[in-house]
C-alpha positions in Angstrom: 0.4 -0.1 0.0 1.1 3.7 -0.6 2.6 5.6 2.3 0.8 8.4 3.8 2.6 10.7 2.6 2.0 9.9 -0.4 -1.6 9.9 0.1 -1.4 13.3 1.4 0.5 13.9 -1.9 -2.3 13.0 -3.8 -4.7 15.0 -1.6 -2.8 18.3 -2.2 -2.6 17.2 -6.4 -6.6 17.0 -6.6 -6.9 19.8 -4.2 -4.8 22.4 -6.6 -5.7 20.7 -9.8 -9.7 21.2 -8.3 -9.1 24.9 -7.9 -7.1 25.8 -10.9 -10.0 23.9 -13.5 -12.4 25.6 -11.3 -11.0 29.3 -10.9 -9.0 29.7 -13.5 -7.8 33.6 -14.3 -10.1 34.5 -11.3 -13.7 34.0 -9.9 -15.5 36.6 -11.8 -18.5 36.5 -10.7 -17.7 37.4 -7.0 -14.7 39.6 -8.3 -18.0 41.6 -10.1 -19.6 42.3 -7.2 -18.4 41.3 -3.8 -15.7 44.0 -1.8 -12.2 42.3 -2.1 -12.4 42.7 2.2 -15.4 41.8 3.0 -15.7 39.0 5.1 -19.3 36.7 5.8 -20.2 33.4 7.2 -21.3 30.3 6.0 -22.5 26.7 7.3 -23.1 23.3 5.8 -26.6 22.5 5.5 -26.7 18.6 5.4 -30.3 18.0 2.9 -30.1 13.8 3.3 -29.2 11.4 5.7 -26.2 9.1 6.0 -22.6 9.1 6.6 -20.7 12.4 7.3 -17.5 12.1 5.3 -15.2 15.5 3.3 -14.9 17.5 6.5 -11.5 17.2 7.2 -10.8 17.2 3.2 -12.6 20.4 3.4 -10.1 21.6 6.0 -7.8 21.7 3.4 -9.7 23.2 1.1 -10.2 26.3 3.1 -6.8 26.6 3.9 -6.0 26.0 0.7 -8.0 28.9 -0.8 -7.1 31.7 2.0 -5.0 30.6 5.0 -6.9 32.8 7.8 -10.1 31.4 6.4 -11.6 29.8 9.9 -13.8 26.7 10.1 -15.8 25.4 13.2 -17.0 21.7 13.3 -20.0 20.9 14.2 -20.4 17.1 13.2 -16.7 14.6 12.5 -16.1 12.6 9.2 -18.0 9.5 10.2 -20.8 10.7 11.6 -23.9 9.7 11.2 -25.8 12.8 10.2 -29.3 13.6 9.3 -31.7 16.3 7.2 -30.9 19.7 8.4 -28.2 19.2 10.2 -25.5 21.7 10.2 -21.6 20.0 9.7 -19.5 23.0 9.9 -19.1 26.8 9.6 -16.6 28.7 8.2 -16.2 32.7 8.6 -13.8 34.3 6.8 -12.9 37.1 3.2 -16.7 36.5 1.2 -14.9 36.3 -1.8 -12.5 33.1 -0.2 -15.6 31.1 1.2 -17.2 31.1 -2.9 -13.8 30.1 -4.1 -13.7 27.6 -2.0 -17.8 26.5 -2.4 -17.9 24.3 -5.3 -15.0 22.0 -4.7 -15.8 21.6 -1.1 -19.2 20.6 -2.1 -18.4 18.2 -4.8 -16.2 16.5 -3.1 -17.7 16.1 0.0 -21.1 15.0 -1.7 -19.5 12.2 -3.3 -17.1 11.4 0.0 -20.8 10.9 1.7 -22.3 8.6 -0.7 -19.4 6.4 -0.6 -19.1 6.2 3.0 -22.8 6.2 3.0 -22.3 3.4 0.9 -19.6 1.4 2.4 -20.8 2.0 6.1 -24.1 -0.3 4.8 -21.6 -3.2 3.7 -19.7 -2.7 6.7 -23.1 -2.8 9.0 -24.1 -6.2 7.0 -20.4 -8.2 7.9 -20.8 -7.1 11.7 -20.3 -10.3 13.6 -18.4 -12.0 11.0 -14.3 -12.1 9.8 -15.0 -10.7 6.5 -14.2 -6.8 5.2 -14.9 -5.2 2.5 -13.1 -3.9 0.3 -12.6 -0.7 -2.2 -11.1 -1.8 -5.8 -9.2 0.8 -8.8 -12.7 1.4 -10.4 -13.1 5.5 -9.0 -13.4 8.2 -11.0 -10.1 9.6 -12.7 -7.6 11.9 -10.7 -9.9 11.8 -7.5 -9.3 8.1 -6.4 -7.5 9.8 -3.0 -10.2 11.4 -1.8 -12.8 8.1 -2.9 -10.9 5.8 -1.4 -10.7 7.8 2.0 -14.2 8.1 2.0 -14.1 4.1 2.0 -12.0 4.3 5.2 -13.9 7.0 6.3 -17.5 4.7 6.2 -15.7 1.7 7.7 -14.4 -0.4 5.0 -10.6 -0.8 3.7 -8.2 0.2 0.6 -7.5 -2.6 -1.6 -4.1 -1.4 -3.7 -4.2 2.4 -4.1 -2.9 1.9 -8.4 -0.7 0.1 -10.4 2.3 0.2 -8.7 1.9 -0.8 -5.1 0.6 -4.3 -5.4 0.5 -7.1 -8.0 -3.1 -8.2 -9.1 -2.8 -11.3 -11.7 -5.9 -11.1 -13.7 -7.6 -13.7 -15.9 -6.0 -11.4 -18.5 -3.0 -11.2 -17.6 -2.9 -14.8 -16.8 -3.7 -15.9 -20.7 -1.3 -13.3 -21.7 1.6 -14.3 -19.4 0.2 -18.4 -21.0 -1.2 -19.6 -17.7 -1.0 -19.0 -13.9 1.8 -21.0 -12.9 4.0 -18.9 -15.3 2.2 -15.6 -14.5 3.2 -16.3 -11.1 6.7 -17.7 -11.7 7.6 -14.4 -14.0 6.2 -11.9 -11.3 8.5 -13.6 -9.1 11.1 -13.6 -11.1 10.4 -9.9 -12.0 10.0 -8.5 -8.7 13.4 -10.2 -7.6 15.2 -8.5 -10.8 13.9 -5.2 -10.2 14.0 -5.7 -6.0 10.5 -4.5 -5.1 8.9 -5.8 -2.3 5.5 -6.1 -3.4 2.4 -8.6 -2.4 1.1 -11.1 -5.0 -3.0 -11.5 -5.5 -3.5 -14.1 -8.0 -7.5 -14.2 -9.5 -9.0 -17.4 -9.9 -12.2 -18.4 -12.4 -12.4 -21.9 -10.9 -12.0 -24.0 -8.3 -9.1 -26.1 -10.3 -7.3 -22.6 -10.6 -7.4 -22.8 -7.2 -5.3 -26.3 -7.3 -2.6 -24.6 -9.6 -3.0 -21.0 -7.4 -1.5 -23.3 -4.3 1.2 -25.8 -6.0 2.6 -22.3 -6.3 4.4 -20.4 -3.2 4.7 -16.3 -2.5 1.0 -16.2 -3.3 -0.4 -13.5 -0.6 -4.0 -13.9 -1.5 -7.0 -15.2 -4.3 -9.4 -13.5 -5.5 -12.5 -16.3 -5.7 -13.8 -13.9 -8.9 -17.5 -15.0 -9.8 -17.6 -18.2 -8.1 -21.3 -19.2 -6.4 -21.5 -20.1 -2.5 -21.0 -23.4 -2.9 -18.1 -23.2 -5.0 -16.3 -20.6 -2.4 -16.5 -22.6 0.8 -15.2 -25.1 -1.3 -12.1 -22.8 -2.8 -12.0 -21.3 1.2 -11.4 -25.0 2.6 -9.1 -25.7 0.0 -6.9 -22.8 0.4 -7.4 -22.8 4.0 -4.6 -20.7 5.9 -2.3 -21.1 2.7 -3.3 -17.0 2.2 -5.5 -14.9 2.2 -8.9 -14.9 0.4 -11.1 -12.0 -1.7 -14.0 -12.7 -2.8 -15.6 -10.2 -5.5 -17.6 -9.9 -8.7 -21.5 -9.1 -8.8 -21.5 -8.9 -5.1 -24.6 -6.5 -3.7 -26.0 -5.6 -0.2 -28.2 -8.5 -0.8 -25.7 -11.0 -0.8 -22.2 -9.8 0.9 -23.5 -10.9 4.7 -23.6 -14.4 2.8 -19.9 -14.6 1.0 -18.5 -13.7 4.5 -20.5 -16.7 5.6 -18.2 -18.6 3.2 -15.4 -17.5 5.2 -13.7 -15.1 2.6 -10.9 -12.6 4.7 -12.1 -9.7 2.1 -14.8 -8.9 -0.2 -14.4 -6.4 -2.7 -16.7 -4.1 -4.0 -16.0 -1.5 -7.8 -19.8 -0.3 -6.6 -18.6 1.2 -3.2 -17.1 4.2 -6.0 -18.4 3.7 -9.3 -22.4 2.8 -8.3 -23.1 6.7 -5.7 -25.3 9.4 -6.4 -24.4 12.5 -4.2 -25.3 13.0 -0.8 -26.9 16.4 -1.2 -25.6 18.6 1.4 -25.6 23.0 0.6 -22.6 25.4 1.6 -25.2 28.9 3.0 -24.5 32.5 3.5 -26.0 33.0 6.9 
């Protein structure tokens, strides 16, 4: 997994690029009608029930736009929210508040939606040993805040990108000439490049599970698109030889049943690619 320093760099890049994209050569709407030294106060109003995420991100945005902006937090990341709640107040130059407004709202609405959906999965898995994971099925350019939201919602992060973990999926295996060849070539590559990366290998059936297990050095087996019965069989075959992960169209309706098969993890792209933004609004006082 990437380091905290790397993750923070990604967050900083998201903020800088988003402000560049949105403000350009100036927020002319505000510049045209609001005096430069005018000050004001605004509140973040919650307009739907869910789990709040992005408060700490908002702090970073306000600081980036204007270090003199003051934010008073009322509800922290990860807490349940309901319509009518006020998450925070922000006070300072009116132009600065307006410059930061859209990025704060866009990010917090999406992050809160992701955290809310993740919490639903996490609650369903409570009492089992299974953890919910995200995937790389994220919005290009803002992966870091989406994965941050998963953590806030009670999930865990899978690999961040292509560079921090090896995942040998069906196409890698087919292009490499088979499972064993793919694993062996990968191990040789890691040794040659002096890289310490964990290896996950995808299996499409029980025969492939057995072949993966005939190779050493696999950290986790991805049990992909298996039914419940075959998932249980796969978990029994694997035992404690390596970690197990179920994936492939797993929903809120089916997640608990897969967890009860004994897998260590369930990964779901739906945490990040299929959410509707939670309704929030920044209102002047």
